[in-house]
C-alpha positions in Angstrom: 173.4 150.5 81.8 175.6 148.5 79.5 179.2 147.6 79.6 181.6 148.7 76.8 184.8 147.0 75.5 187.3 149.4 74.0 190.0 147.6 72.1 193.2 149.8 71.7 196.2 149.1 69.5 199.2 151.2 68.9 198.0 152.8 65.7 200.0 153.1 62.4 200.6 155.5 59.5 199.7 152.5 57.3 195.9 152.4 56.9 195.8 148.7 56.2 197.4 148.1 59.6 194.7 150.2 61.3 191.9 148.4 59.4 192.9 145.1 61.1 191.6 146.5 64.4 188.2 147.2 62.8 188.1 143.5 61.9 188.8 142.6 65.5 186.0 144.9 66.6 183.6 143.3 64.1 184.4 139.8 65.4 183.9 140.9 69.0 180.5 142.6 68.2 179.3 139.4 66.5 180.5 137.3 69.5 179.0 139.5 72.2 176.0 141.5 71.0 175.1 142.2 74.6 178.0 144.7 75.1 179.1 147.8 73.3 182.4 147.3 71.3 184.5 150.1 69.9 188.1 150.3 68.8 190.7 153.0 69.2 194.4 153.7 68.4 196.9 155.0 71.0 198.5 157.3 68.4 199.0 158.0 64.7 195.4 157.3 63.7 191.8 157.8 64.6 189.7 157.0 66.4 191.8 158.0 69.4 191.3 156.7 72.9 189.4 159.8 73.8 187.1 159.4 70.7 186.6 155.7 71.6 185.6 156.5 75.2 183.3 159.3 73.9 181.6 156.8 71.6 181.1 154.2 74.3 179.5 156.9 76.6 177.3 158.1 73.7 175.9 154.6 73.5 175.1 154.6 77.2 178.0 152.7 78.7 178.3 152.9 82.5 181.5 150.8 82.5 184.2 150.8 79.9 186.8 148.0 79.8 189.8 149.2 77.9 191.9 146.3 76.5 195.4 147.0 75.0 195.5 144.9 71.9 199.2 144.2 72.4 201.2 141.1 73.1 203.5 142.1 75.9 203.2 144.3 79.0 205.4 147.1 77.7 205.3 150.8 78.4 202.4 151.5 76.0 200.2 148.7 77.5 201.1 149.3 81.1 201.6 153.1 81.3 200.5 155.1 78.2 197.1 153.5 77.5 196.0 153.5 81.1 197.1 157.1 81.5 195.2 158.2 78.3 192.1 156.2 79.3 192.1 157.9 82.7 192.6 161.3 81.2 189.8 160.8 78.7 187.5 159.3 81.3 187.9 162.3 83.6 185.2 163.9 81.5 182.8 161.2 82.7 183.0 160.9 86.5 180.0 158.5 86.6 181.5 156.0 84.2 183.8 153.4 85.6 186.9 152.8 83.4 189.3 149.9 83.9 192.2 148.8 81.8 193.0 145.1 81.4 196.4 143.4 80.9 197.5 143.0 77.3 197.1 139.7 75.4 200.3 138.3 76.9 201.0 134.6 77.2 198.1 132.3 76.4 197.9 128.8 75.0 195.4 129.8 72.3 197.9 132.4 71.0 200.5 129.7 70.7 198.1 127.5 68.8 197.6 130.3 66.3 201.4 130.6 65.9 201.7 126.9 65.1 198.7 127.1 62.7 200.1 130.1 60.8 203.5 128.3 60.6 201.8 125.2 59.2 203.0 123.0 62.1 
């Protein structure tokens, strides 16, 4: 059975902010057509984490990797998202759910910063 990647951001009341995550999902789907990719918002918008996990399971995922689309290992990335994913995953005892570290410190992120700054 396939693996799913669920990308989770904070969520926003501003729809244009939420739409950015849809773009991330689209890029990941094009890059990895061999996995299921869905997006979710921790709060303030849909799809929720529960809805994202439900969608992954509907597509046949036996493993769901939840990635907090956040820079630092703050409370949301390290506590809230893992808790919500575990709660949502309780409905699917045969599905393995794991949560990754957030984006954090990475050389490629620093390259993007320099590029955006025109340096």
